[in-house]
C-alpha positions as CSV (number, residue, x, y, z in Angstrom):
1,K,111.3,154.1,52.6
2,E,113.2,151.5,51.4
3,D,115.0,154.1,49.1
4,E,116.0,156.2,51.6
5,H,116.9,156.7,54.8
6,L,116.9,159.6,56.9
7,A,120.4,162.2,57.0
8,R,119.0,165.3,58.7
9,L,116.8,165.7,61.3
10,A,115.3,169.5,62.7
11,L,113.5,168.0,66.4
12,E,111.9,171.5,67.0
13,G,112.0,170.8,70.8
14,A,110.6,167.7,70.1
15,G,111.9,164.5,72.1
16,A,112.6,161.0,71.0
17,R,110.9,158.1,72.3
18,R,110.5,154.6,71.9
19,A,108.9,153.2,68.8
20,G,105.4,151.5,68.9
21,P,103.8,150.6,65.9
22,A,105.5,147.6,64.3
23,G,107.8,148.7,61.4
24,A,108.3,152.3,63.0
25,L,111.9,153.2,63.1
26,R,112.1,156.2,65.0
27,A,109.5,158.0,67.5
28,Y,109.0,161.2,68.4
29,T,106.7,163.1,71.2
30,L,106.1,166.7,69.6
31,D,106.7,169.5,72.8
32,S,104.6,172.4,70.3
33,N,103.0,172.5,66.8
34,E,105.6,173.5,64.9
35,P,106.3,170.0,62.3
36,L,109.5,168.2,62.4
37,R,111.9,168.7,59.6
38,F,114.1,166.1,58.5
39,G,115.9,165.3,55.2
40,L,116.2,162.0,53.1
41,K,119.5,160.6,51.4
42,P,119.0,157.6,49.1
43,I,120.2,154.2,49.8
44,D,122.8,152.2,47.6
45,A,121.3,148.8,47.0
46,T,122.9,146.3,47.5
47,S,122.3,142.4,47.3
48,L,123.8,138.9,47.9
49,D,125.3,138.1,44.2
50,T,125.3,133.9,43.0
51,V,126.5,132.9,39.5
52,Y,125.8,129.8,38.1
53,N,127.9,128.7,35.0
54,R,127.3,125.9,32.7
55,V,129.5,125.5,30.1
56,T,130.0,123.2,27.1
57,V,132.9,122.4,24.8
58,G,132.1,120.9,21.9
59,E,133.5,120.5,18.7
60,G,134.0,124.2,17.0
61,L,132.4,125.5,19.3
62,Q,132.5,126.7,22.9
63,S,128.4,127.3,25.2
64,L,127.8,129.4,28.0
65,D,124.3,128.7,29.8
66,C,124.6,130.9,33.5
67,I,122.3,132.1,35.5
68,V,123.0,135.3,38.1
69,R,120.9,135.4,41.2
70,A,120.7,138.6,43.0
71,E,118.8,138.5,46.9
72,P,118.3,141.7,47.9
73,R,119.9,142.9,51.0
74,R,119.1,146.4,51.0
75,G,117.0,148.9,49.6
76,R,115.2,147.9,46.4
77,L,117.4,146.5,43.1
78,R,117.1,148.0,39.9
79,K,119.9,146.1,38.6
80,V,121.4,143.6,38.4
81,E,125.3,143.2,37.5
82,A,127.8,140.3,36.3
83,L,131.3,140.4,35.2
84,L,132.0,138.5,31.7
85,L,135.3,137.2,31.7
86,L,136.1,135.8,27.9
87,P,139.0,133.4,27.4
88,V,139.7,135.9,23.9
89,P,139.4,139.1,22.9
90,D,135.4,139.1,21.0
91,P,134.4,142.4,19.8
92,G,130.9,140.7,19.0
93,A,130.1,139.4,22.2
94,A,128.4,142.1,23.0
95,T,125.8,141.4,20.2
96,R,125.6,137.7,20.7
97,L,124.8,137.6,24.7
98,Q,120.9,136.5,25.0
99,A,119.4,137.4,28.3
100,S,116.1,136.7,30.1
101,G,114.7,137.1,33.1
102,P,110.4,138.3,34.5
103,A,111.7,141.4,35.4
104,L,114.2,142.3,32.9
105,R,113.9,145.5,30.9
106,G,117.2,145.3,28.9
107,V,121.2,144.7,29.0
108,R,123.7,146.9,28.5
109,T,127.5,146.4,28.4
110,E,130.6,148.4,29.5
111,L,134.2,146.9,28.2
112,V,136.1,146.8,31.0
113,S,139.5,145.7,29.5
114,E,139.6,143.4,26.4
115,R,138.8,140.0,28.0
116,V,136.1,141.2,30.3
117,L,133.1,142.8,29.8
118,R,130.4,144.0,32.5
119,V,127.1,143.1,32.1
120,V,124.0,145.5,33.3
121,A,120.7,144.0,33.8
122,E,118.0,146.7,34.2
123,L,114.7,145.7,35.6
124,A,111.8,146.5,34.9
125,A,111.0,147.9,38.5
126,P,112.5,148.0,41.6
127,Q,112.8,144.3,42.8
128,T,112.9,143.2,47.1
129,Q,112.8,140.0,46.3
130,P,115.1,137.9,44.4
131,V,115.8,137.8,41.1
132,N,117.9,135.3,38.4
133,I,118.9,136.7,34.9
134,H,119.4,134.0,32.2
135,F,122.8,134.2,29.8
136,L,123.6,132.7,27.1
137,L,126.2,133.3,24.7
138,D,128.4,131.1,22.3
139,Q,132.1,131.5,21.1
140,P,134.1,129.6,18.3
141,L,136.4,127.0,19.3
142,V,139.2,125.0,17.4
143,L,140.3,121.8,19.4
144,E,143.3,120.2,18.5
145,E,145.6,117.6,20.4
146,G,147.5,119.6,23.1
147,D,145.7,122.7,23.1
148,T,144.5,124.5,25.9
149,V,141.1,126.1,26.1
150,R,140.3,128.9,28.8
151,T,136.7,128.8,29.8
152,M,134.0,131.8,29.7
153,V,132.3,132.5,32.7
154,F,130.8,135.2,34.8
155,T,131.1,136.3,38.3
156,P,130.0,138.3,40.3
157,V,130.5,142.7,40.1
158,R,129.6,142.6,44.1
159,K,132.1,140.1,46.1
160,A,130.8,140.6,49.6
161,G,129.5,137.0,50.4
162,A,128.9,136.3,46.6
163,R,129.8,132.7,45.3
164,A,130.3,131.7,41.5
165,F,130.1,127.9,39.9
166,L,131.2,126.1,37.3
167,L,129.6,123.1,35.5
168,L,132.0,121.6,33.1
169,R,130.5,119.8,30.5
170,R,132.6,117.8,27.8
171,A,130.7,117.5,24.0
172,F,133.6,116.1,21.5
173,E,135.3,112.5,21.8
174,G,137.9,113.4,24.0
175,E,139.1,114.6,27.6
176,L,139.4,117.8,29.8
177,T,141.9,118.1,32.3
178,P,142.6,121.1,34.7
179,A,146.1,122.9,33.0
180,N,145.0,126.7,34.9
181,M,142.3,127.3,37.7
182,S,142.9,130.5,38.1
183,G,141.7,129.7,42.1
184,A,139.4,127.6,41.5
185,R,138.6,123.7,43.2
186,A,136.8,120.9,42.6
187,I,133.5,120.5,44.2
188,D,130.7,117.8,44.9
189,P,127.9,119.0,42.5
190,A,125.1,117.3,45.0
191,S,126.5,120.9,47.4
192,V,125.4,123.0,45.4
193,K,121.5,123.6,44.7
194,W,121.0,124.7,41.2
195,P,118.3,127.4,40.2
196,D,117.3,124.9,37.1
197,G,116.9,121.5,36.1
198,A,119.2,122.3,32.8
199,F,122.0,121.9,35.6
200,R,121.8,118.7,36.8
201,A,125.0,117.3,36.8
202,L,126.1,114.0,34.3
203,A,128.3,111.2,35.3
204,S,130.9,112.8,32.6
205,D,130.5,116.6,34.2
206,R,132.7,118.4,36.2
207,M,132.1,120.6,38.7
208,F,134.1,123.7,40.1
209,E,133.8,126.5,42.6
210,L,135.4,130.0,41.2
211,A,137.7,132.1,42.8
212,I,135.5,136.0,43.2
213,A,139.0,137.5,42.8
214,A,140.2,136.1,39.4
215,H,140.2,137.9,36.6
216,T,140.1,134.8,34.2
217,G,138.3,131.6,34.0
218,P,139.8,128.2,34.2
219,S,141.6,127.0,31.2
220,L,141.9,123.1,30.4
221,A,144.1,120.7,28.5
222,I,142.4,119.1,25.7
223,T,143.1,115.6,25.0
224,R,141.6,113.3,21.8
225,H,140.4,110.1,21.9
226,A,140.4,108.0,18.7
227,R,136.9,106.9,17.3
228,E,136.8,104.1,18.9
229,K,137.4,105.4,22.8
230,A,134.6,108.0,22.6
231,L,132.8,108.0,25.9
232,R,130.0,105.3,24.3
233,A,128.3,104.3,28.0
234,V,127.5,105.7,31.2
235,V,127.5,103.8,34.8
236,E,124.9,105.5,37.0
237,V,125.7,103.2,39.9
238,M,127.8,100.2,40.4
239,R,126.7,98.3,44.2
240,Q,128.6,95.2,45.2
241,R,127.3,93.0,47.9
242,T,130.5,91.2,49.9
243,I,130.1,88.4,52.3
244,L,133.2,87.1,53.9
245,T,133.3,84.2,56.0
246,A,136.0,83.6,58.9
247,D,137.8,81.0,56.3
248,G,138.2,83.8,53.8
249,V,136.0,83.1,51.0
250,E,134.0,85.9,49.5
251,R,129.8,85.9,48.6
252,N,129.8,88.8,45.7
253,E,126.9,90.0,44.2
254,L,127.5,92.7,41.8
255,E,125.2,94.9,39.9
256,I,125.6,97.8,37.9
257,V,123.3,100.3,36.3
258,L,124.1,101.9,32.7
259,Q,122.8,103.7,30.4
260,N,124.7,102.1,27.1
261,Q,124.6,104.0,23.5
262,S,127.0,101.1,21.4
263,E,128.5,99.6,23.6
264,Q,128.8,95.7,22.6
265,F,130.9,94.3,25.9
266,L,131.1,95.7,30.0
267,K,134.7,95.0,31.1
268,I,134.7,94.1,33.9
269,A,138.0,94.1,35.6
270,L,137.7,91.9,39.3
271,P,139.8,92.8,41.9
272,Y,141.6,88.9,41.5
273,P,142.7,86.2,39.5
274,K,140.5,84.2,37.3
275,D,141.6,80.9,38.7
276,R,140.7,82.1,42.3
277,M,136.8,82.9,40.8
278,T,133.6,81.4,40.1
279,I,131.4,83.1,37.9
280,Y,128.0,81.6,39.3
281,E,125.5,83.8,37.0
282,T,125.6,86.9,34.6
283,Q,122.1,88.6,34.0
284,V,121.9,91.7,31.6
285,A,118.7,93.1,31.7
286,S,117.4,90.2,33.7
287,R,117.9,87.7,31.1
288,V,121.2,85.1,31.6
289,V,123.9,85.6,29.4
290,K,127.4,84.0,28.8
291,A,130.4,86.4,29.7
292,T,133.7,85.4,28.9
293,F,137.1,85.8,30.6
294,A,140.2,88.3,28.5
295,I,143.0,89.3,29.4
296,E,143.9,93.2,29.3
297,G,146.7,95.0,30.5
298,G,147.7,92.3,32.6
299,R,144.8,91.7,34.2
300,D,142.1,89.3,33.7
301,V,139.0,91.5,32.3
302,L,135.3,89.6,32.5
303,L,133.4,90.4,28.8
304,V,129.7,91.0,29.3
305,P,127.8,90.7,26.3
306,L,125.3,94.2,26.1
307,I,122.4,95.2,24.3
308,R,121.1,99.1,23.7
309,T,119.4,101.4,25.7
310,G,116.5,103.6,23.9
311,L,114.6,107.0,25.6
312,L,111.6,104.5,27.1
313,D,114.8,102.3,29.0
314,P,117.4,104.9,29.4
315,E,119.3,102.3,31.2
316,L,120.0,98.7,32.0
317,T,121.0,96.5,34.9
318,V,124.1,93.9,34.5
319,R,124.4,91.3,37.9
320,V,127.0,89.4,38.4
321,A,127.3,86.7,41.4
322,Y,131.1,85.4,42.2
323,T,132.5,83.8,44.3
324,V,136.6,84.0,45.9
325,D,138.2,81.0,47.3
326,G,142.2,80.9,48.8
327,G,141.7,84.1,50.5
328,V,143.8,84.6,54.1
329,P,141.2,83.3,56.9
330,L,140.5,85.5,59.6
331,E,141.8,84.2,62.7
332,G,143.2,86.3,65.8
333,S,143.9,89.8,64.6
334,G,144.8,91.6,61.5
335,E,144.1,94.0,58.7
336,R,142.3,93.4,55.4
337,E,141.6,95.4,52.6
338,Q,138.0,94.8,50.4
339,R,138.2,96.4,46.5
340,L,135.7,96.7,44.3
341,P,135.7,95.9,41.0
342,D,136.5,98.7,37.8
343,I,135.1,99.1,35.0
344,L,137.6,99.4,32.0
345,G,137.1,101.5,28.4
346,G,136.6,104.8,29.5
347,V,133.8,104.4,31.0
348,P,133.2,106.5,33.8
349,I,131.0,105.5,36.9
350,A,129.1,108.5,38.6
351,Q,128.7,106.6,42.2
352,S,130.3,103.5,43.3
353,A,129.2,101.4,46.4
354,L,130.4,98.7,49.3
355,V,128.7,96.6,51.6
356,L,130.5,94.2,54.1
357,M,128.8,91.7,55.8
358,L,131.6,90.6,58.1
359,P,131.3,87.6,60.4
360,Q,130.0,88.0,63.8
361,N,132.7,86.4,65.9
362,F,135.3,89.2,65.3
363,S,135.2,93.1,66.5
364,Y,135.8,96.0,63.6
365,S,137.6,98.9,63.6
366,N,139.7,101.7,61.9
367,F,137.9,101.5,58.2
368,E,140.1,103.5,56.0
369,G,140.7,103.9,52.5
370,S,138.7,105.7,49.6
371,L,135.4,105.0,49.9
372,N,133.0,107.1,53.0
373,Q,131.3,105.0,55.7
374,V,127.9,105.5,55.2
375,E,124.4,103.3,56.0
376,L,122.5,101.4,54.4
377,V,119.4,103.8,54.5
378,D,122.1,105.9,52.5
379,L,121.7,104.0,49.6
380,E,118.1,103.3,49.7
381,V,117.6,107.2,49.8
382,G,120.0,108.0,47.2
383,E,118.5,105.3,44.9
384,A,115.5,106.8,45.4
385,L,116.7,110.1,44.1
386,R,118.4,108.7,40.9
387,E,115.4,107.0,39.9
388,A,112.9,109.8,40.5
389,R,115.5,112.0,38.4
390,Q,115.1,109.3,35.8
391,V,112.1,109.5,35.6
392,E,111.3,113.5,35.5
393,R,114.3,113.3,32.7
394,L,111.9,110.9,30.6
395,S,108.8,113.1,31.3
396,E,110.9,116.2,29.9
397,L,112.0,114.4,26.5
398,A,108.0,113.3,26.2
399,L,107.0,116.9,25.9
400,T,109.3,117.7,23.4
401,G,108.7,114.9,21.8
402,K,106.7,113.4,18.4
403,D,102.9,112.2,18.9
404,E,104.2,108.4,18.9
405,F,106.7,108.6,21.3
406,Q,104.4,111.0,23.4
407,R,102.2,108.1,23.6
408,K,103.9,105.3,24.5
409,A,106.4,107.5,27.1
410,F,102.9,108.3,28.7
411,A,102.0,104.9,29.2
412,K,105.6,104.1,30.8
413,L,105.4,106.8,32.9
414,M,101.6,106.2,34.3
415,E,103.6,102.4,35.3
416,L,106.7,104.3,36.7
417,K,104.8,106.6,38.8
418,P,102.9,104.3,41.5
419,S,106.7,102.5,41.8
420,V,109.0,106.0,42.2
421,S,106.3,107.3,44.7
422,A,106.1,103.6,46.8
423,E,110.0,104.0,46.8
424,I,110.2,107.5,48.0
425,K,107.8,106.6,50.7
426,A,109.0,103.5,52.2
427,A,113.1,105.0,52.1
428,K,111.5,108.5,53.8
429,Q,109.5,105.2,56.8
430,I,113.4,103.8,57.0
431,S,114.8,107.9,57.3
432,D,112.5,108.1,60.2
433,A,113.1,104.9,62.1
434,Q,116.8,105.6,61.7
435,A,116.5,109.2,63.5
436,R,114.4,108.1,66.0
437,E,117.2,104.9,67.0
438,L,119.7,107.9,66.9
439,Q,118.0,110.2,69.4
440,R,118.1,107.0,71.5
441,L,121.9,107.2,71.4
442,P,123.2,108.6,74.6
443,V,124.6,112.0,74.2
444,G,128.2,110.9,74.2
445,A,128.0,108.4,71.9
446,R,130.9,108.2,70.1
447,T,129.4,107.5,66.9
448,K,126.5,109.9,67.1
449,G,127.9,113.3,65.3
450,R,128.3,111.1,62.4
451,Q,124.8,109.5,62.4
452,E,123.6,113.5,62.8
453,Q,125.8,114.6,59.8
454,L,124.3,111.7,57.9
455,T,120.8,112.2,59.1
456,K,120.6,116.0,58.0
457,E,122.4,115.0,54.3
458,R,119.6,112.0,53.8
459,G,116.9,114.6,55.3
460,L,118.4,117.4,52.1
461,V,118.4,114.0,49.6
462,L,114.5,112.8,50.5
463,Q,113.9,116.7,50.0
464,Q,115.3,116.6,46.6
465,A,113.4,113.2,45.9
466,E,110.2,114.4,46.3
467,E,110.8,117.7,44.5
468,V,111.8,115.8,41.7
469,A,108.3,113.6,41.8
470,Q,106.6,116.8,42.1
471,K,107.6,117.8,39.4
472,T,107.7,114.6,37.4
473,L,103.3,114.6,38.4
474,L,103.0,118.0,36.9
475,N,104.9,117.6,33.5
476,I,102.7,113.9,33.2
477,E,100.0,116.4,34.0
478,R,100.8,118.2,30.8
479,L,101.6,115.0,28.9
480,D,98.5,113.8,29.6
481,Q,96.8,116.7,28.0
482,L,98.8,116.8,24.6
483,V,98.2,113.1,24.1
484,Q,94.2,113.5,24.9
485,A,94.3,116.3,22.3
486,Q,96.0,114.2,19.3
487,A,93.4,112.7,17.3
488,A,93.7,108.2,17.3
489,P,95.1,107.6,13.8
490,P,92.4,105.0,12.1
491,V,94.3,101.2,12.5
492,A,92.3,98.7,10.2
493,R,91.7,95.6,12.6
494,E,92.5,93.3,10.3
495,A,96.2,95.3,10.3
496,I,96.2,94.8,14.6
497,I,99.0,92.3,15.4
498,P,99.2,91.7,18.9
499,E,102.3,91.6,20.6
500,A,104.1,88.4,22.1
501,P,104.4,88.7,25.6
502,P,108.4,89.7,26.9
503,P,109.3,86.4,28.4
504,P,109.5,86.3,31.9
505,A,112.2,87.8,34.3
506,I,114.4,85.7,35.8
507,P,115.2,86.0,39.7
508,A,119.2,86.7,40.0
509,I,121.1,84.3,42.2
510,T,121.3,85.9,46.0
511,F,123.9,83.8,48.6
512,P,122.7,83.9,52.1
513,R,123.3,87.0,54.2
514,V,124.5,86.8,57.5
515,G,127.3,88.7,59.2
516,N,127.6,92.3,60.7
517,V,126.6,94.7,58.0
518,F,129.0,98.0,56.6
519,V,128.7,100.0,54.2
520,F,130.2,102.3,52.0
521,R,130.1,105.0,49.1
522,Q,132.1,107.1,47.1
523,L,131.4,109.7,43.9
524,Q,133.0,109.3,41.0
525,G,134.9,106.0,40.0
526,V,135.6,103.1,42.2
527,G,137.6,102.6,45.6
528,F,138.7,100.5,48.4
529,V,138.5,100.0,52.4
530,T,140.9,98.8,54.5
531,F,140.1,97.8,58.2
532,Q,141.3,95.7,61.1
533,Y,139.9,92.7,63.2
534,S,140.2,91.1,66.0
535,S,138.6,87.8,67.4
536,R,135.9,88.1,70.2
537,E,136.5,84.5,71.2
538,S,140.8,85.6,71.3
539,A,139.9,88.8,73.7
540,E,137.3,86.4,76.1
541,R,140.4,84.4,76.3
542,R,142.4,87.3,77.2
543,N,139.7,88.5,79.4
544,D,139.4,85.0,81.5
545,V,143.4,85.6,81.8
546,L,143.7,88.8,83.3
547,F,140.6,87.9,85.7
548,A,142.7,84.8,86.8
549,M,145.5,87.1,87.3
550,V,143.2,89.6,89.0
551,L,141.4,86.9,91.5
552,T,144.7,85.7,92.4
553,L,145.9,88.7,93.6
554,L,143.2,89.3,95.6
555,V,142.6,86.2,97.3
556,A,146.3,86.7,98.4
557,A,145.5,90.1,99.6
558,L,142.3,88.0,101.2
559,T,144.5,85.3,103.0
560,F,146.6,88.0,104.9
561,T,144.1,90.2,105.6
562,S,141.2,88.2,106.4
563,H,140.6,89.0,110.2
564,H,140.8,92.4,109.3
565,L,138.4,92.7,105.8
566,F,135.4,90.5,106.9
567,A,135.4,91.7,110.2
568,T,131.9,92.9,109.6
569,V,129.1,92.0,107.3
570,N,129.3,95.3,105.5
571,R,133.0,94.4,105.0
572,V,131.6,90.8,103.1
573,M,129.3,92.7,101.1
574,L,131.9,95.2,100.0
575,I,134.1,92.5,98.8
576,V,131.4,90.9,97.2
577,V,130.6,94.0,95.0
578,V,134.1,94.6,93.9
579,L,134.8,91.1,92.8
580,S,131.3,91.2,90.9
581,L,132.1,94.6,89.3
582,I,136.0,93.2,88.2
583,A,133.6,90.2,86.7
584,I,131.4,92.5,84.7
585,I,134.1,94.9,83.8
586,F,135.8,91.5,82.4
587,R,133.0,90.2,81.0
588,V,133.4,86.9,83.1
589,A,130.4,84.8,84.7
590,L,128.2,87.0,84.4
591,D,125.3,84.4,85.2
592,V,126.9,85.2,88.7
593,A,128.3,88.6,88.9
594,I,125.2,90.3,88.2
595,P,123.1,88.7,90.7
596,A,125.9,88.4,93.0
597,V,126.1,92.3,93.2
598,A,122.4,93.1,93.1
599,V,122.1,90.7,96.7
600,A,125.3,92.0,98.2
601,L,123.5,96.1,97.1
602,L,120.2,95.3,98.7
603,V,121.9,93.6,101.9
604,L,123.8,96.7,102.4
605,W,121.0,99.0,101.8
606,M,118.3,96.9,104.2
607,R,121.4,96.9,106.8
608,R,121.7,100.4,106.6
609,K,118.1,100.7,106.8
610,R,118.0,98.8,110.2
611,L,120.7,100.9,111.6
612,L,118.7,104.2,110.6
613,S,115.6,103.0,112.8
614,L,117.5,101.6,115.3
615,T,119.4,105.4,115.9
616,T,115.7,107.1,115.8
């Protein structure tokens, strides 16, 4: 039985034998007509628990949205337990706590201490499959400048193998900075598979993994912003393609995708003085705009006029094409640093990427800095996931919207659906091609381990994108039914005014793309990368000099020992092989060395074969 195991057994002369039928735990051979007698002992059910907390700190209120996931490990689950850690004593927390779940029968609470409640969710029937219990709780909160707020969180009761996460969301004009984290550590939101789409992290959210043994939630310091400094825009992704020439000239294509609520200008602090830069073009939503320079904090800042985004078009793209002159040319060998532009005004950046295209007549190594090196296909896969989530958000908003908005959103979704599917498909094809190319690398290749890790992460991102796209399709089907059920309002024919077609989009300026490609990425904010370079021509000259020195030494050795070395044809051929291999190692005279070593080896093989035939 699933809930009990054998505690006592009277064999009555029977002998144990090997269990036969599938699922049988024990088998016996009876030696008499006496029945077996056994006793059963109840099993204490155990589970592997994972707790997902989302805490929203707003004006006058702290809201906790939590999912406790219990996966049975032994026996059948009849209840799910968790500890509720309160920031302050709250006698009414137990009555305000809301719980829901498909197998939930009821909830009871036990007071462990004045700030800790044991919450027990009784299940309607014993469960052998994972169970999710959803909890909601609000608590009044006073936000004052310089105060410290402690979050309320759920943690598992069963500690073995358990994990607990905290997604912290700010809903007031200010900042929350860690004060006393009680053992919690910051993690990447993408590293956690959330049980519900409502737990998806925003650009301004912070993610932590909680210490299971902690008795209090993390505490955070409050910094209030003035009204004009409140968060009014979010950069979803910033990408810059930098094409560097050997004479130190940079050609940059900067692309910024953002959501804008009320910002009038986007303040871009480019990493170079204004007198070294030439702005070729600035576009906002595929329209050319006039940008101006200003000085802020002693830095030259490019001010780009913005437009507001709405529900149907939640994001816009800013493109800046500019060049940078007067840089240090690449000569011989050295070290160089490349920085991404910064966005001022308190606008958070969810993700940034840098694509470097460097001259082909140099070799590059030792890439370091805050940016992580990835492949170009990783950016395309990440972009496919981001756009799929953007369309999913629109479909979710449409389901809860009004009639007119639902009709407009449905038309917009039908327009976006093919492009999102095509982008996911194209990203998957490129990823598969990259994986096949990886299989061709030798086992001991230096970068194969990193490539395999990137391929694994890429597969997980593509899987998420396909799941999001599937959810979006279901939402569109539901939305289609809602729109079809709506009665179209009567409109007089003379009142219909045809809308003017939007002006055609102007293609952005792109610079010629040549050179070796290196790709870097960073989550949250912007960064930099440093690398070392060395001229291939200088390396080849060094190889020529070394080869000449080695060749001179060999000629001198041959001069003094020629009567021994050239005594037989085999020795002559061996000398040719050695000289050719040295030339190949130094990459000198390859058009002569490779045929020479082939001919010498062929002569040695033929002479050996002839010698064997004569001896036989």
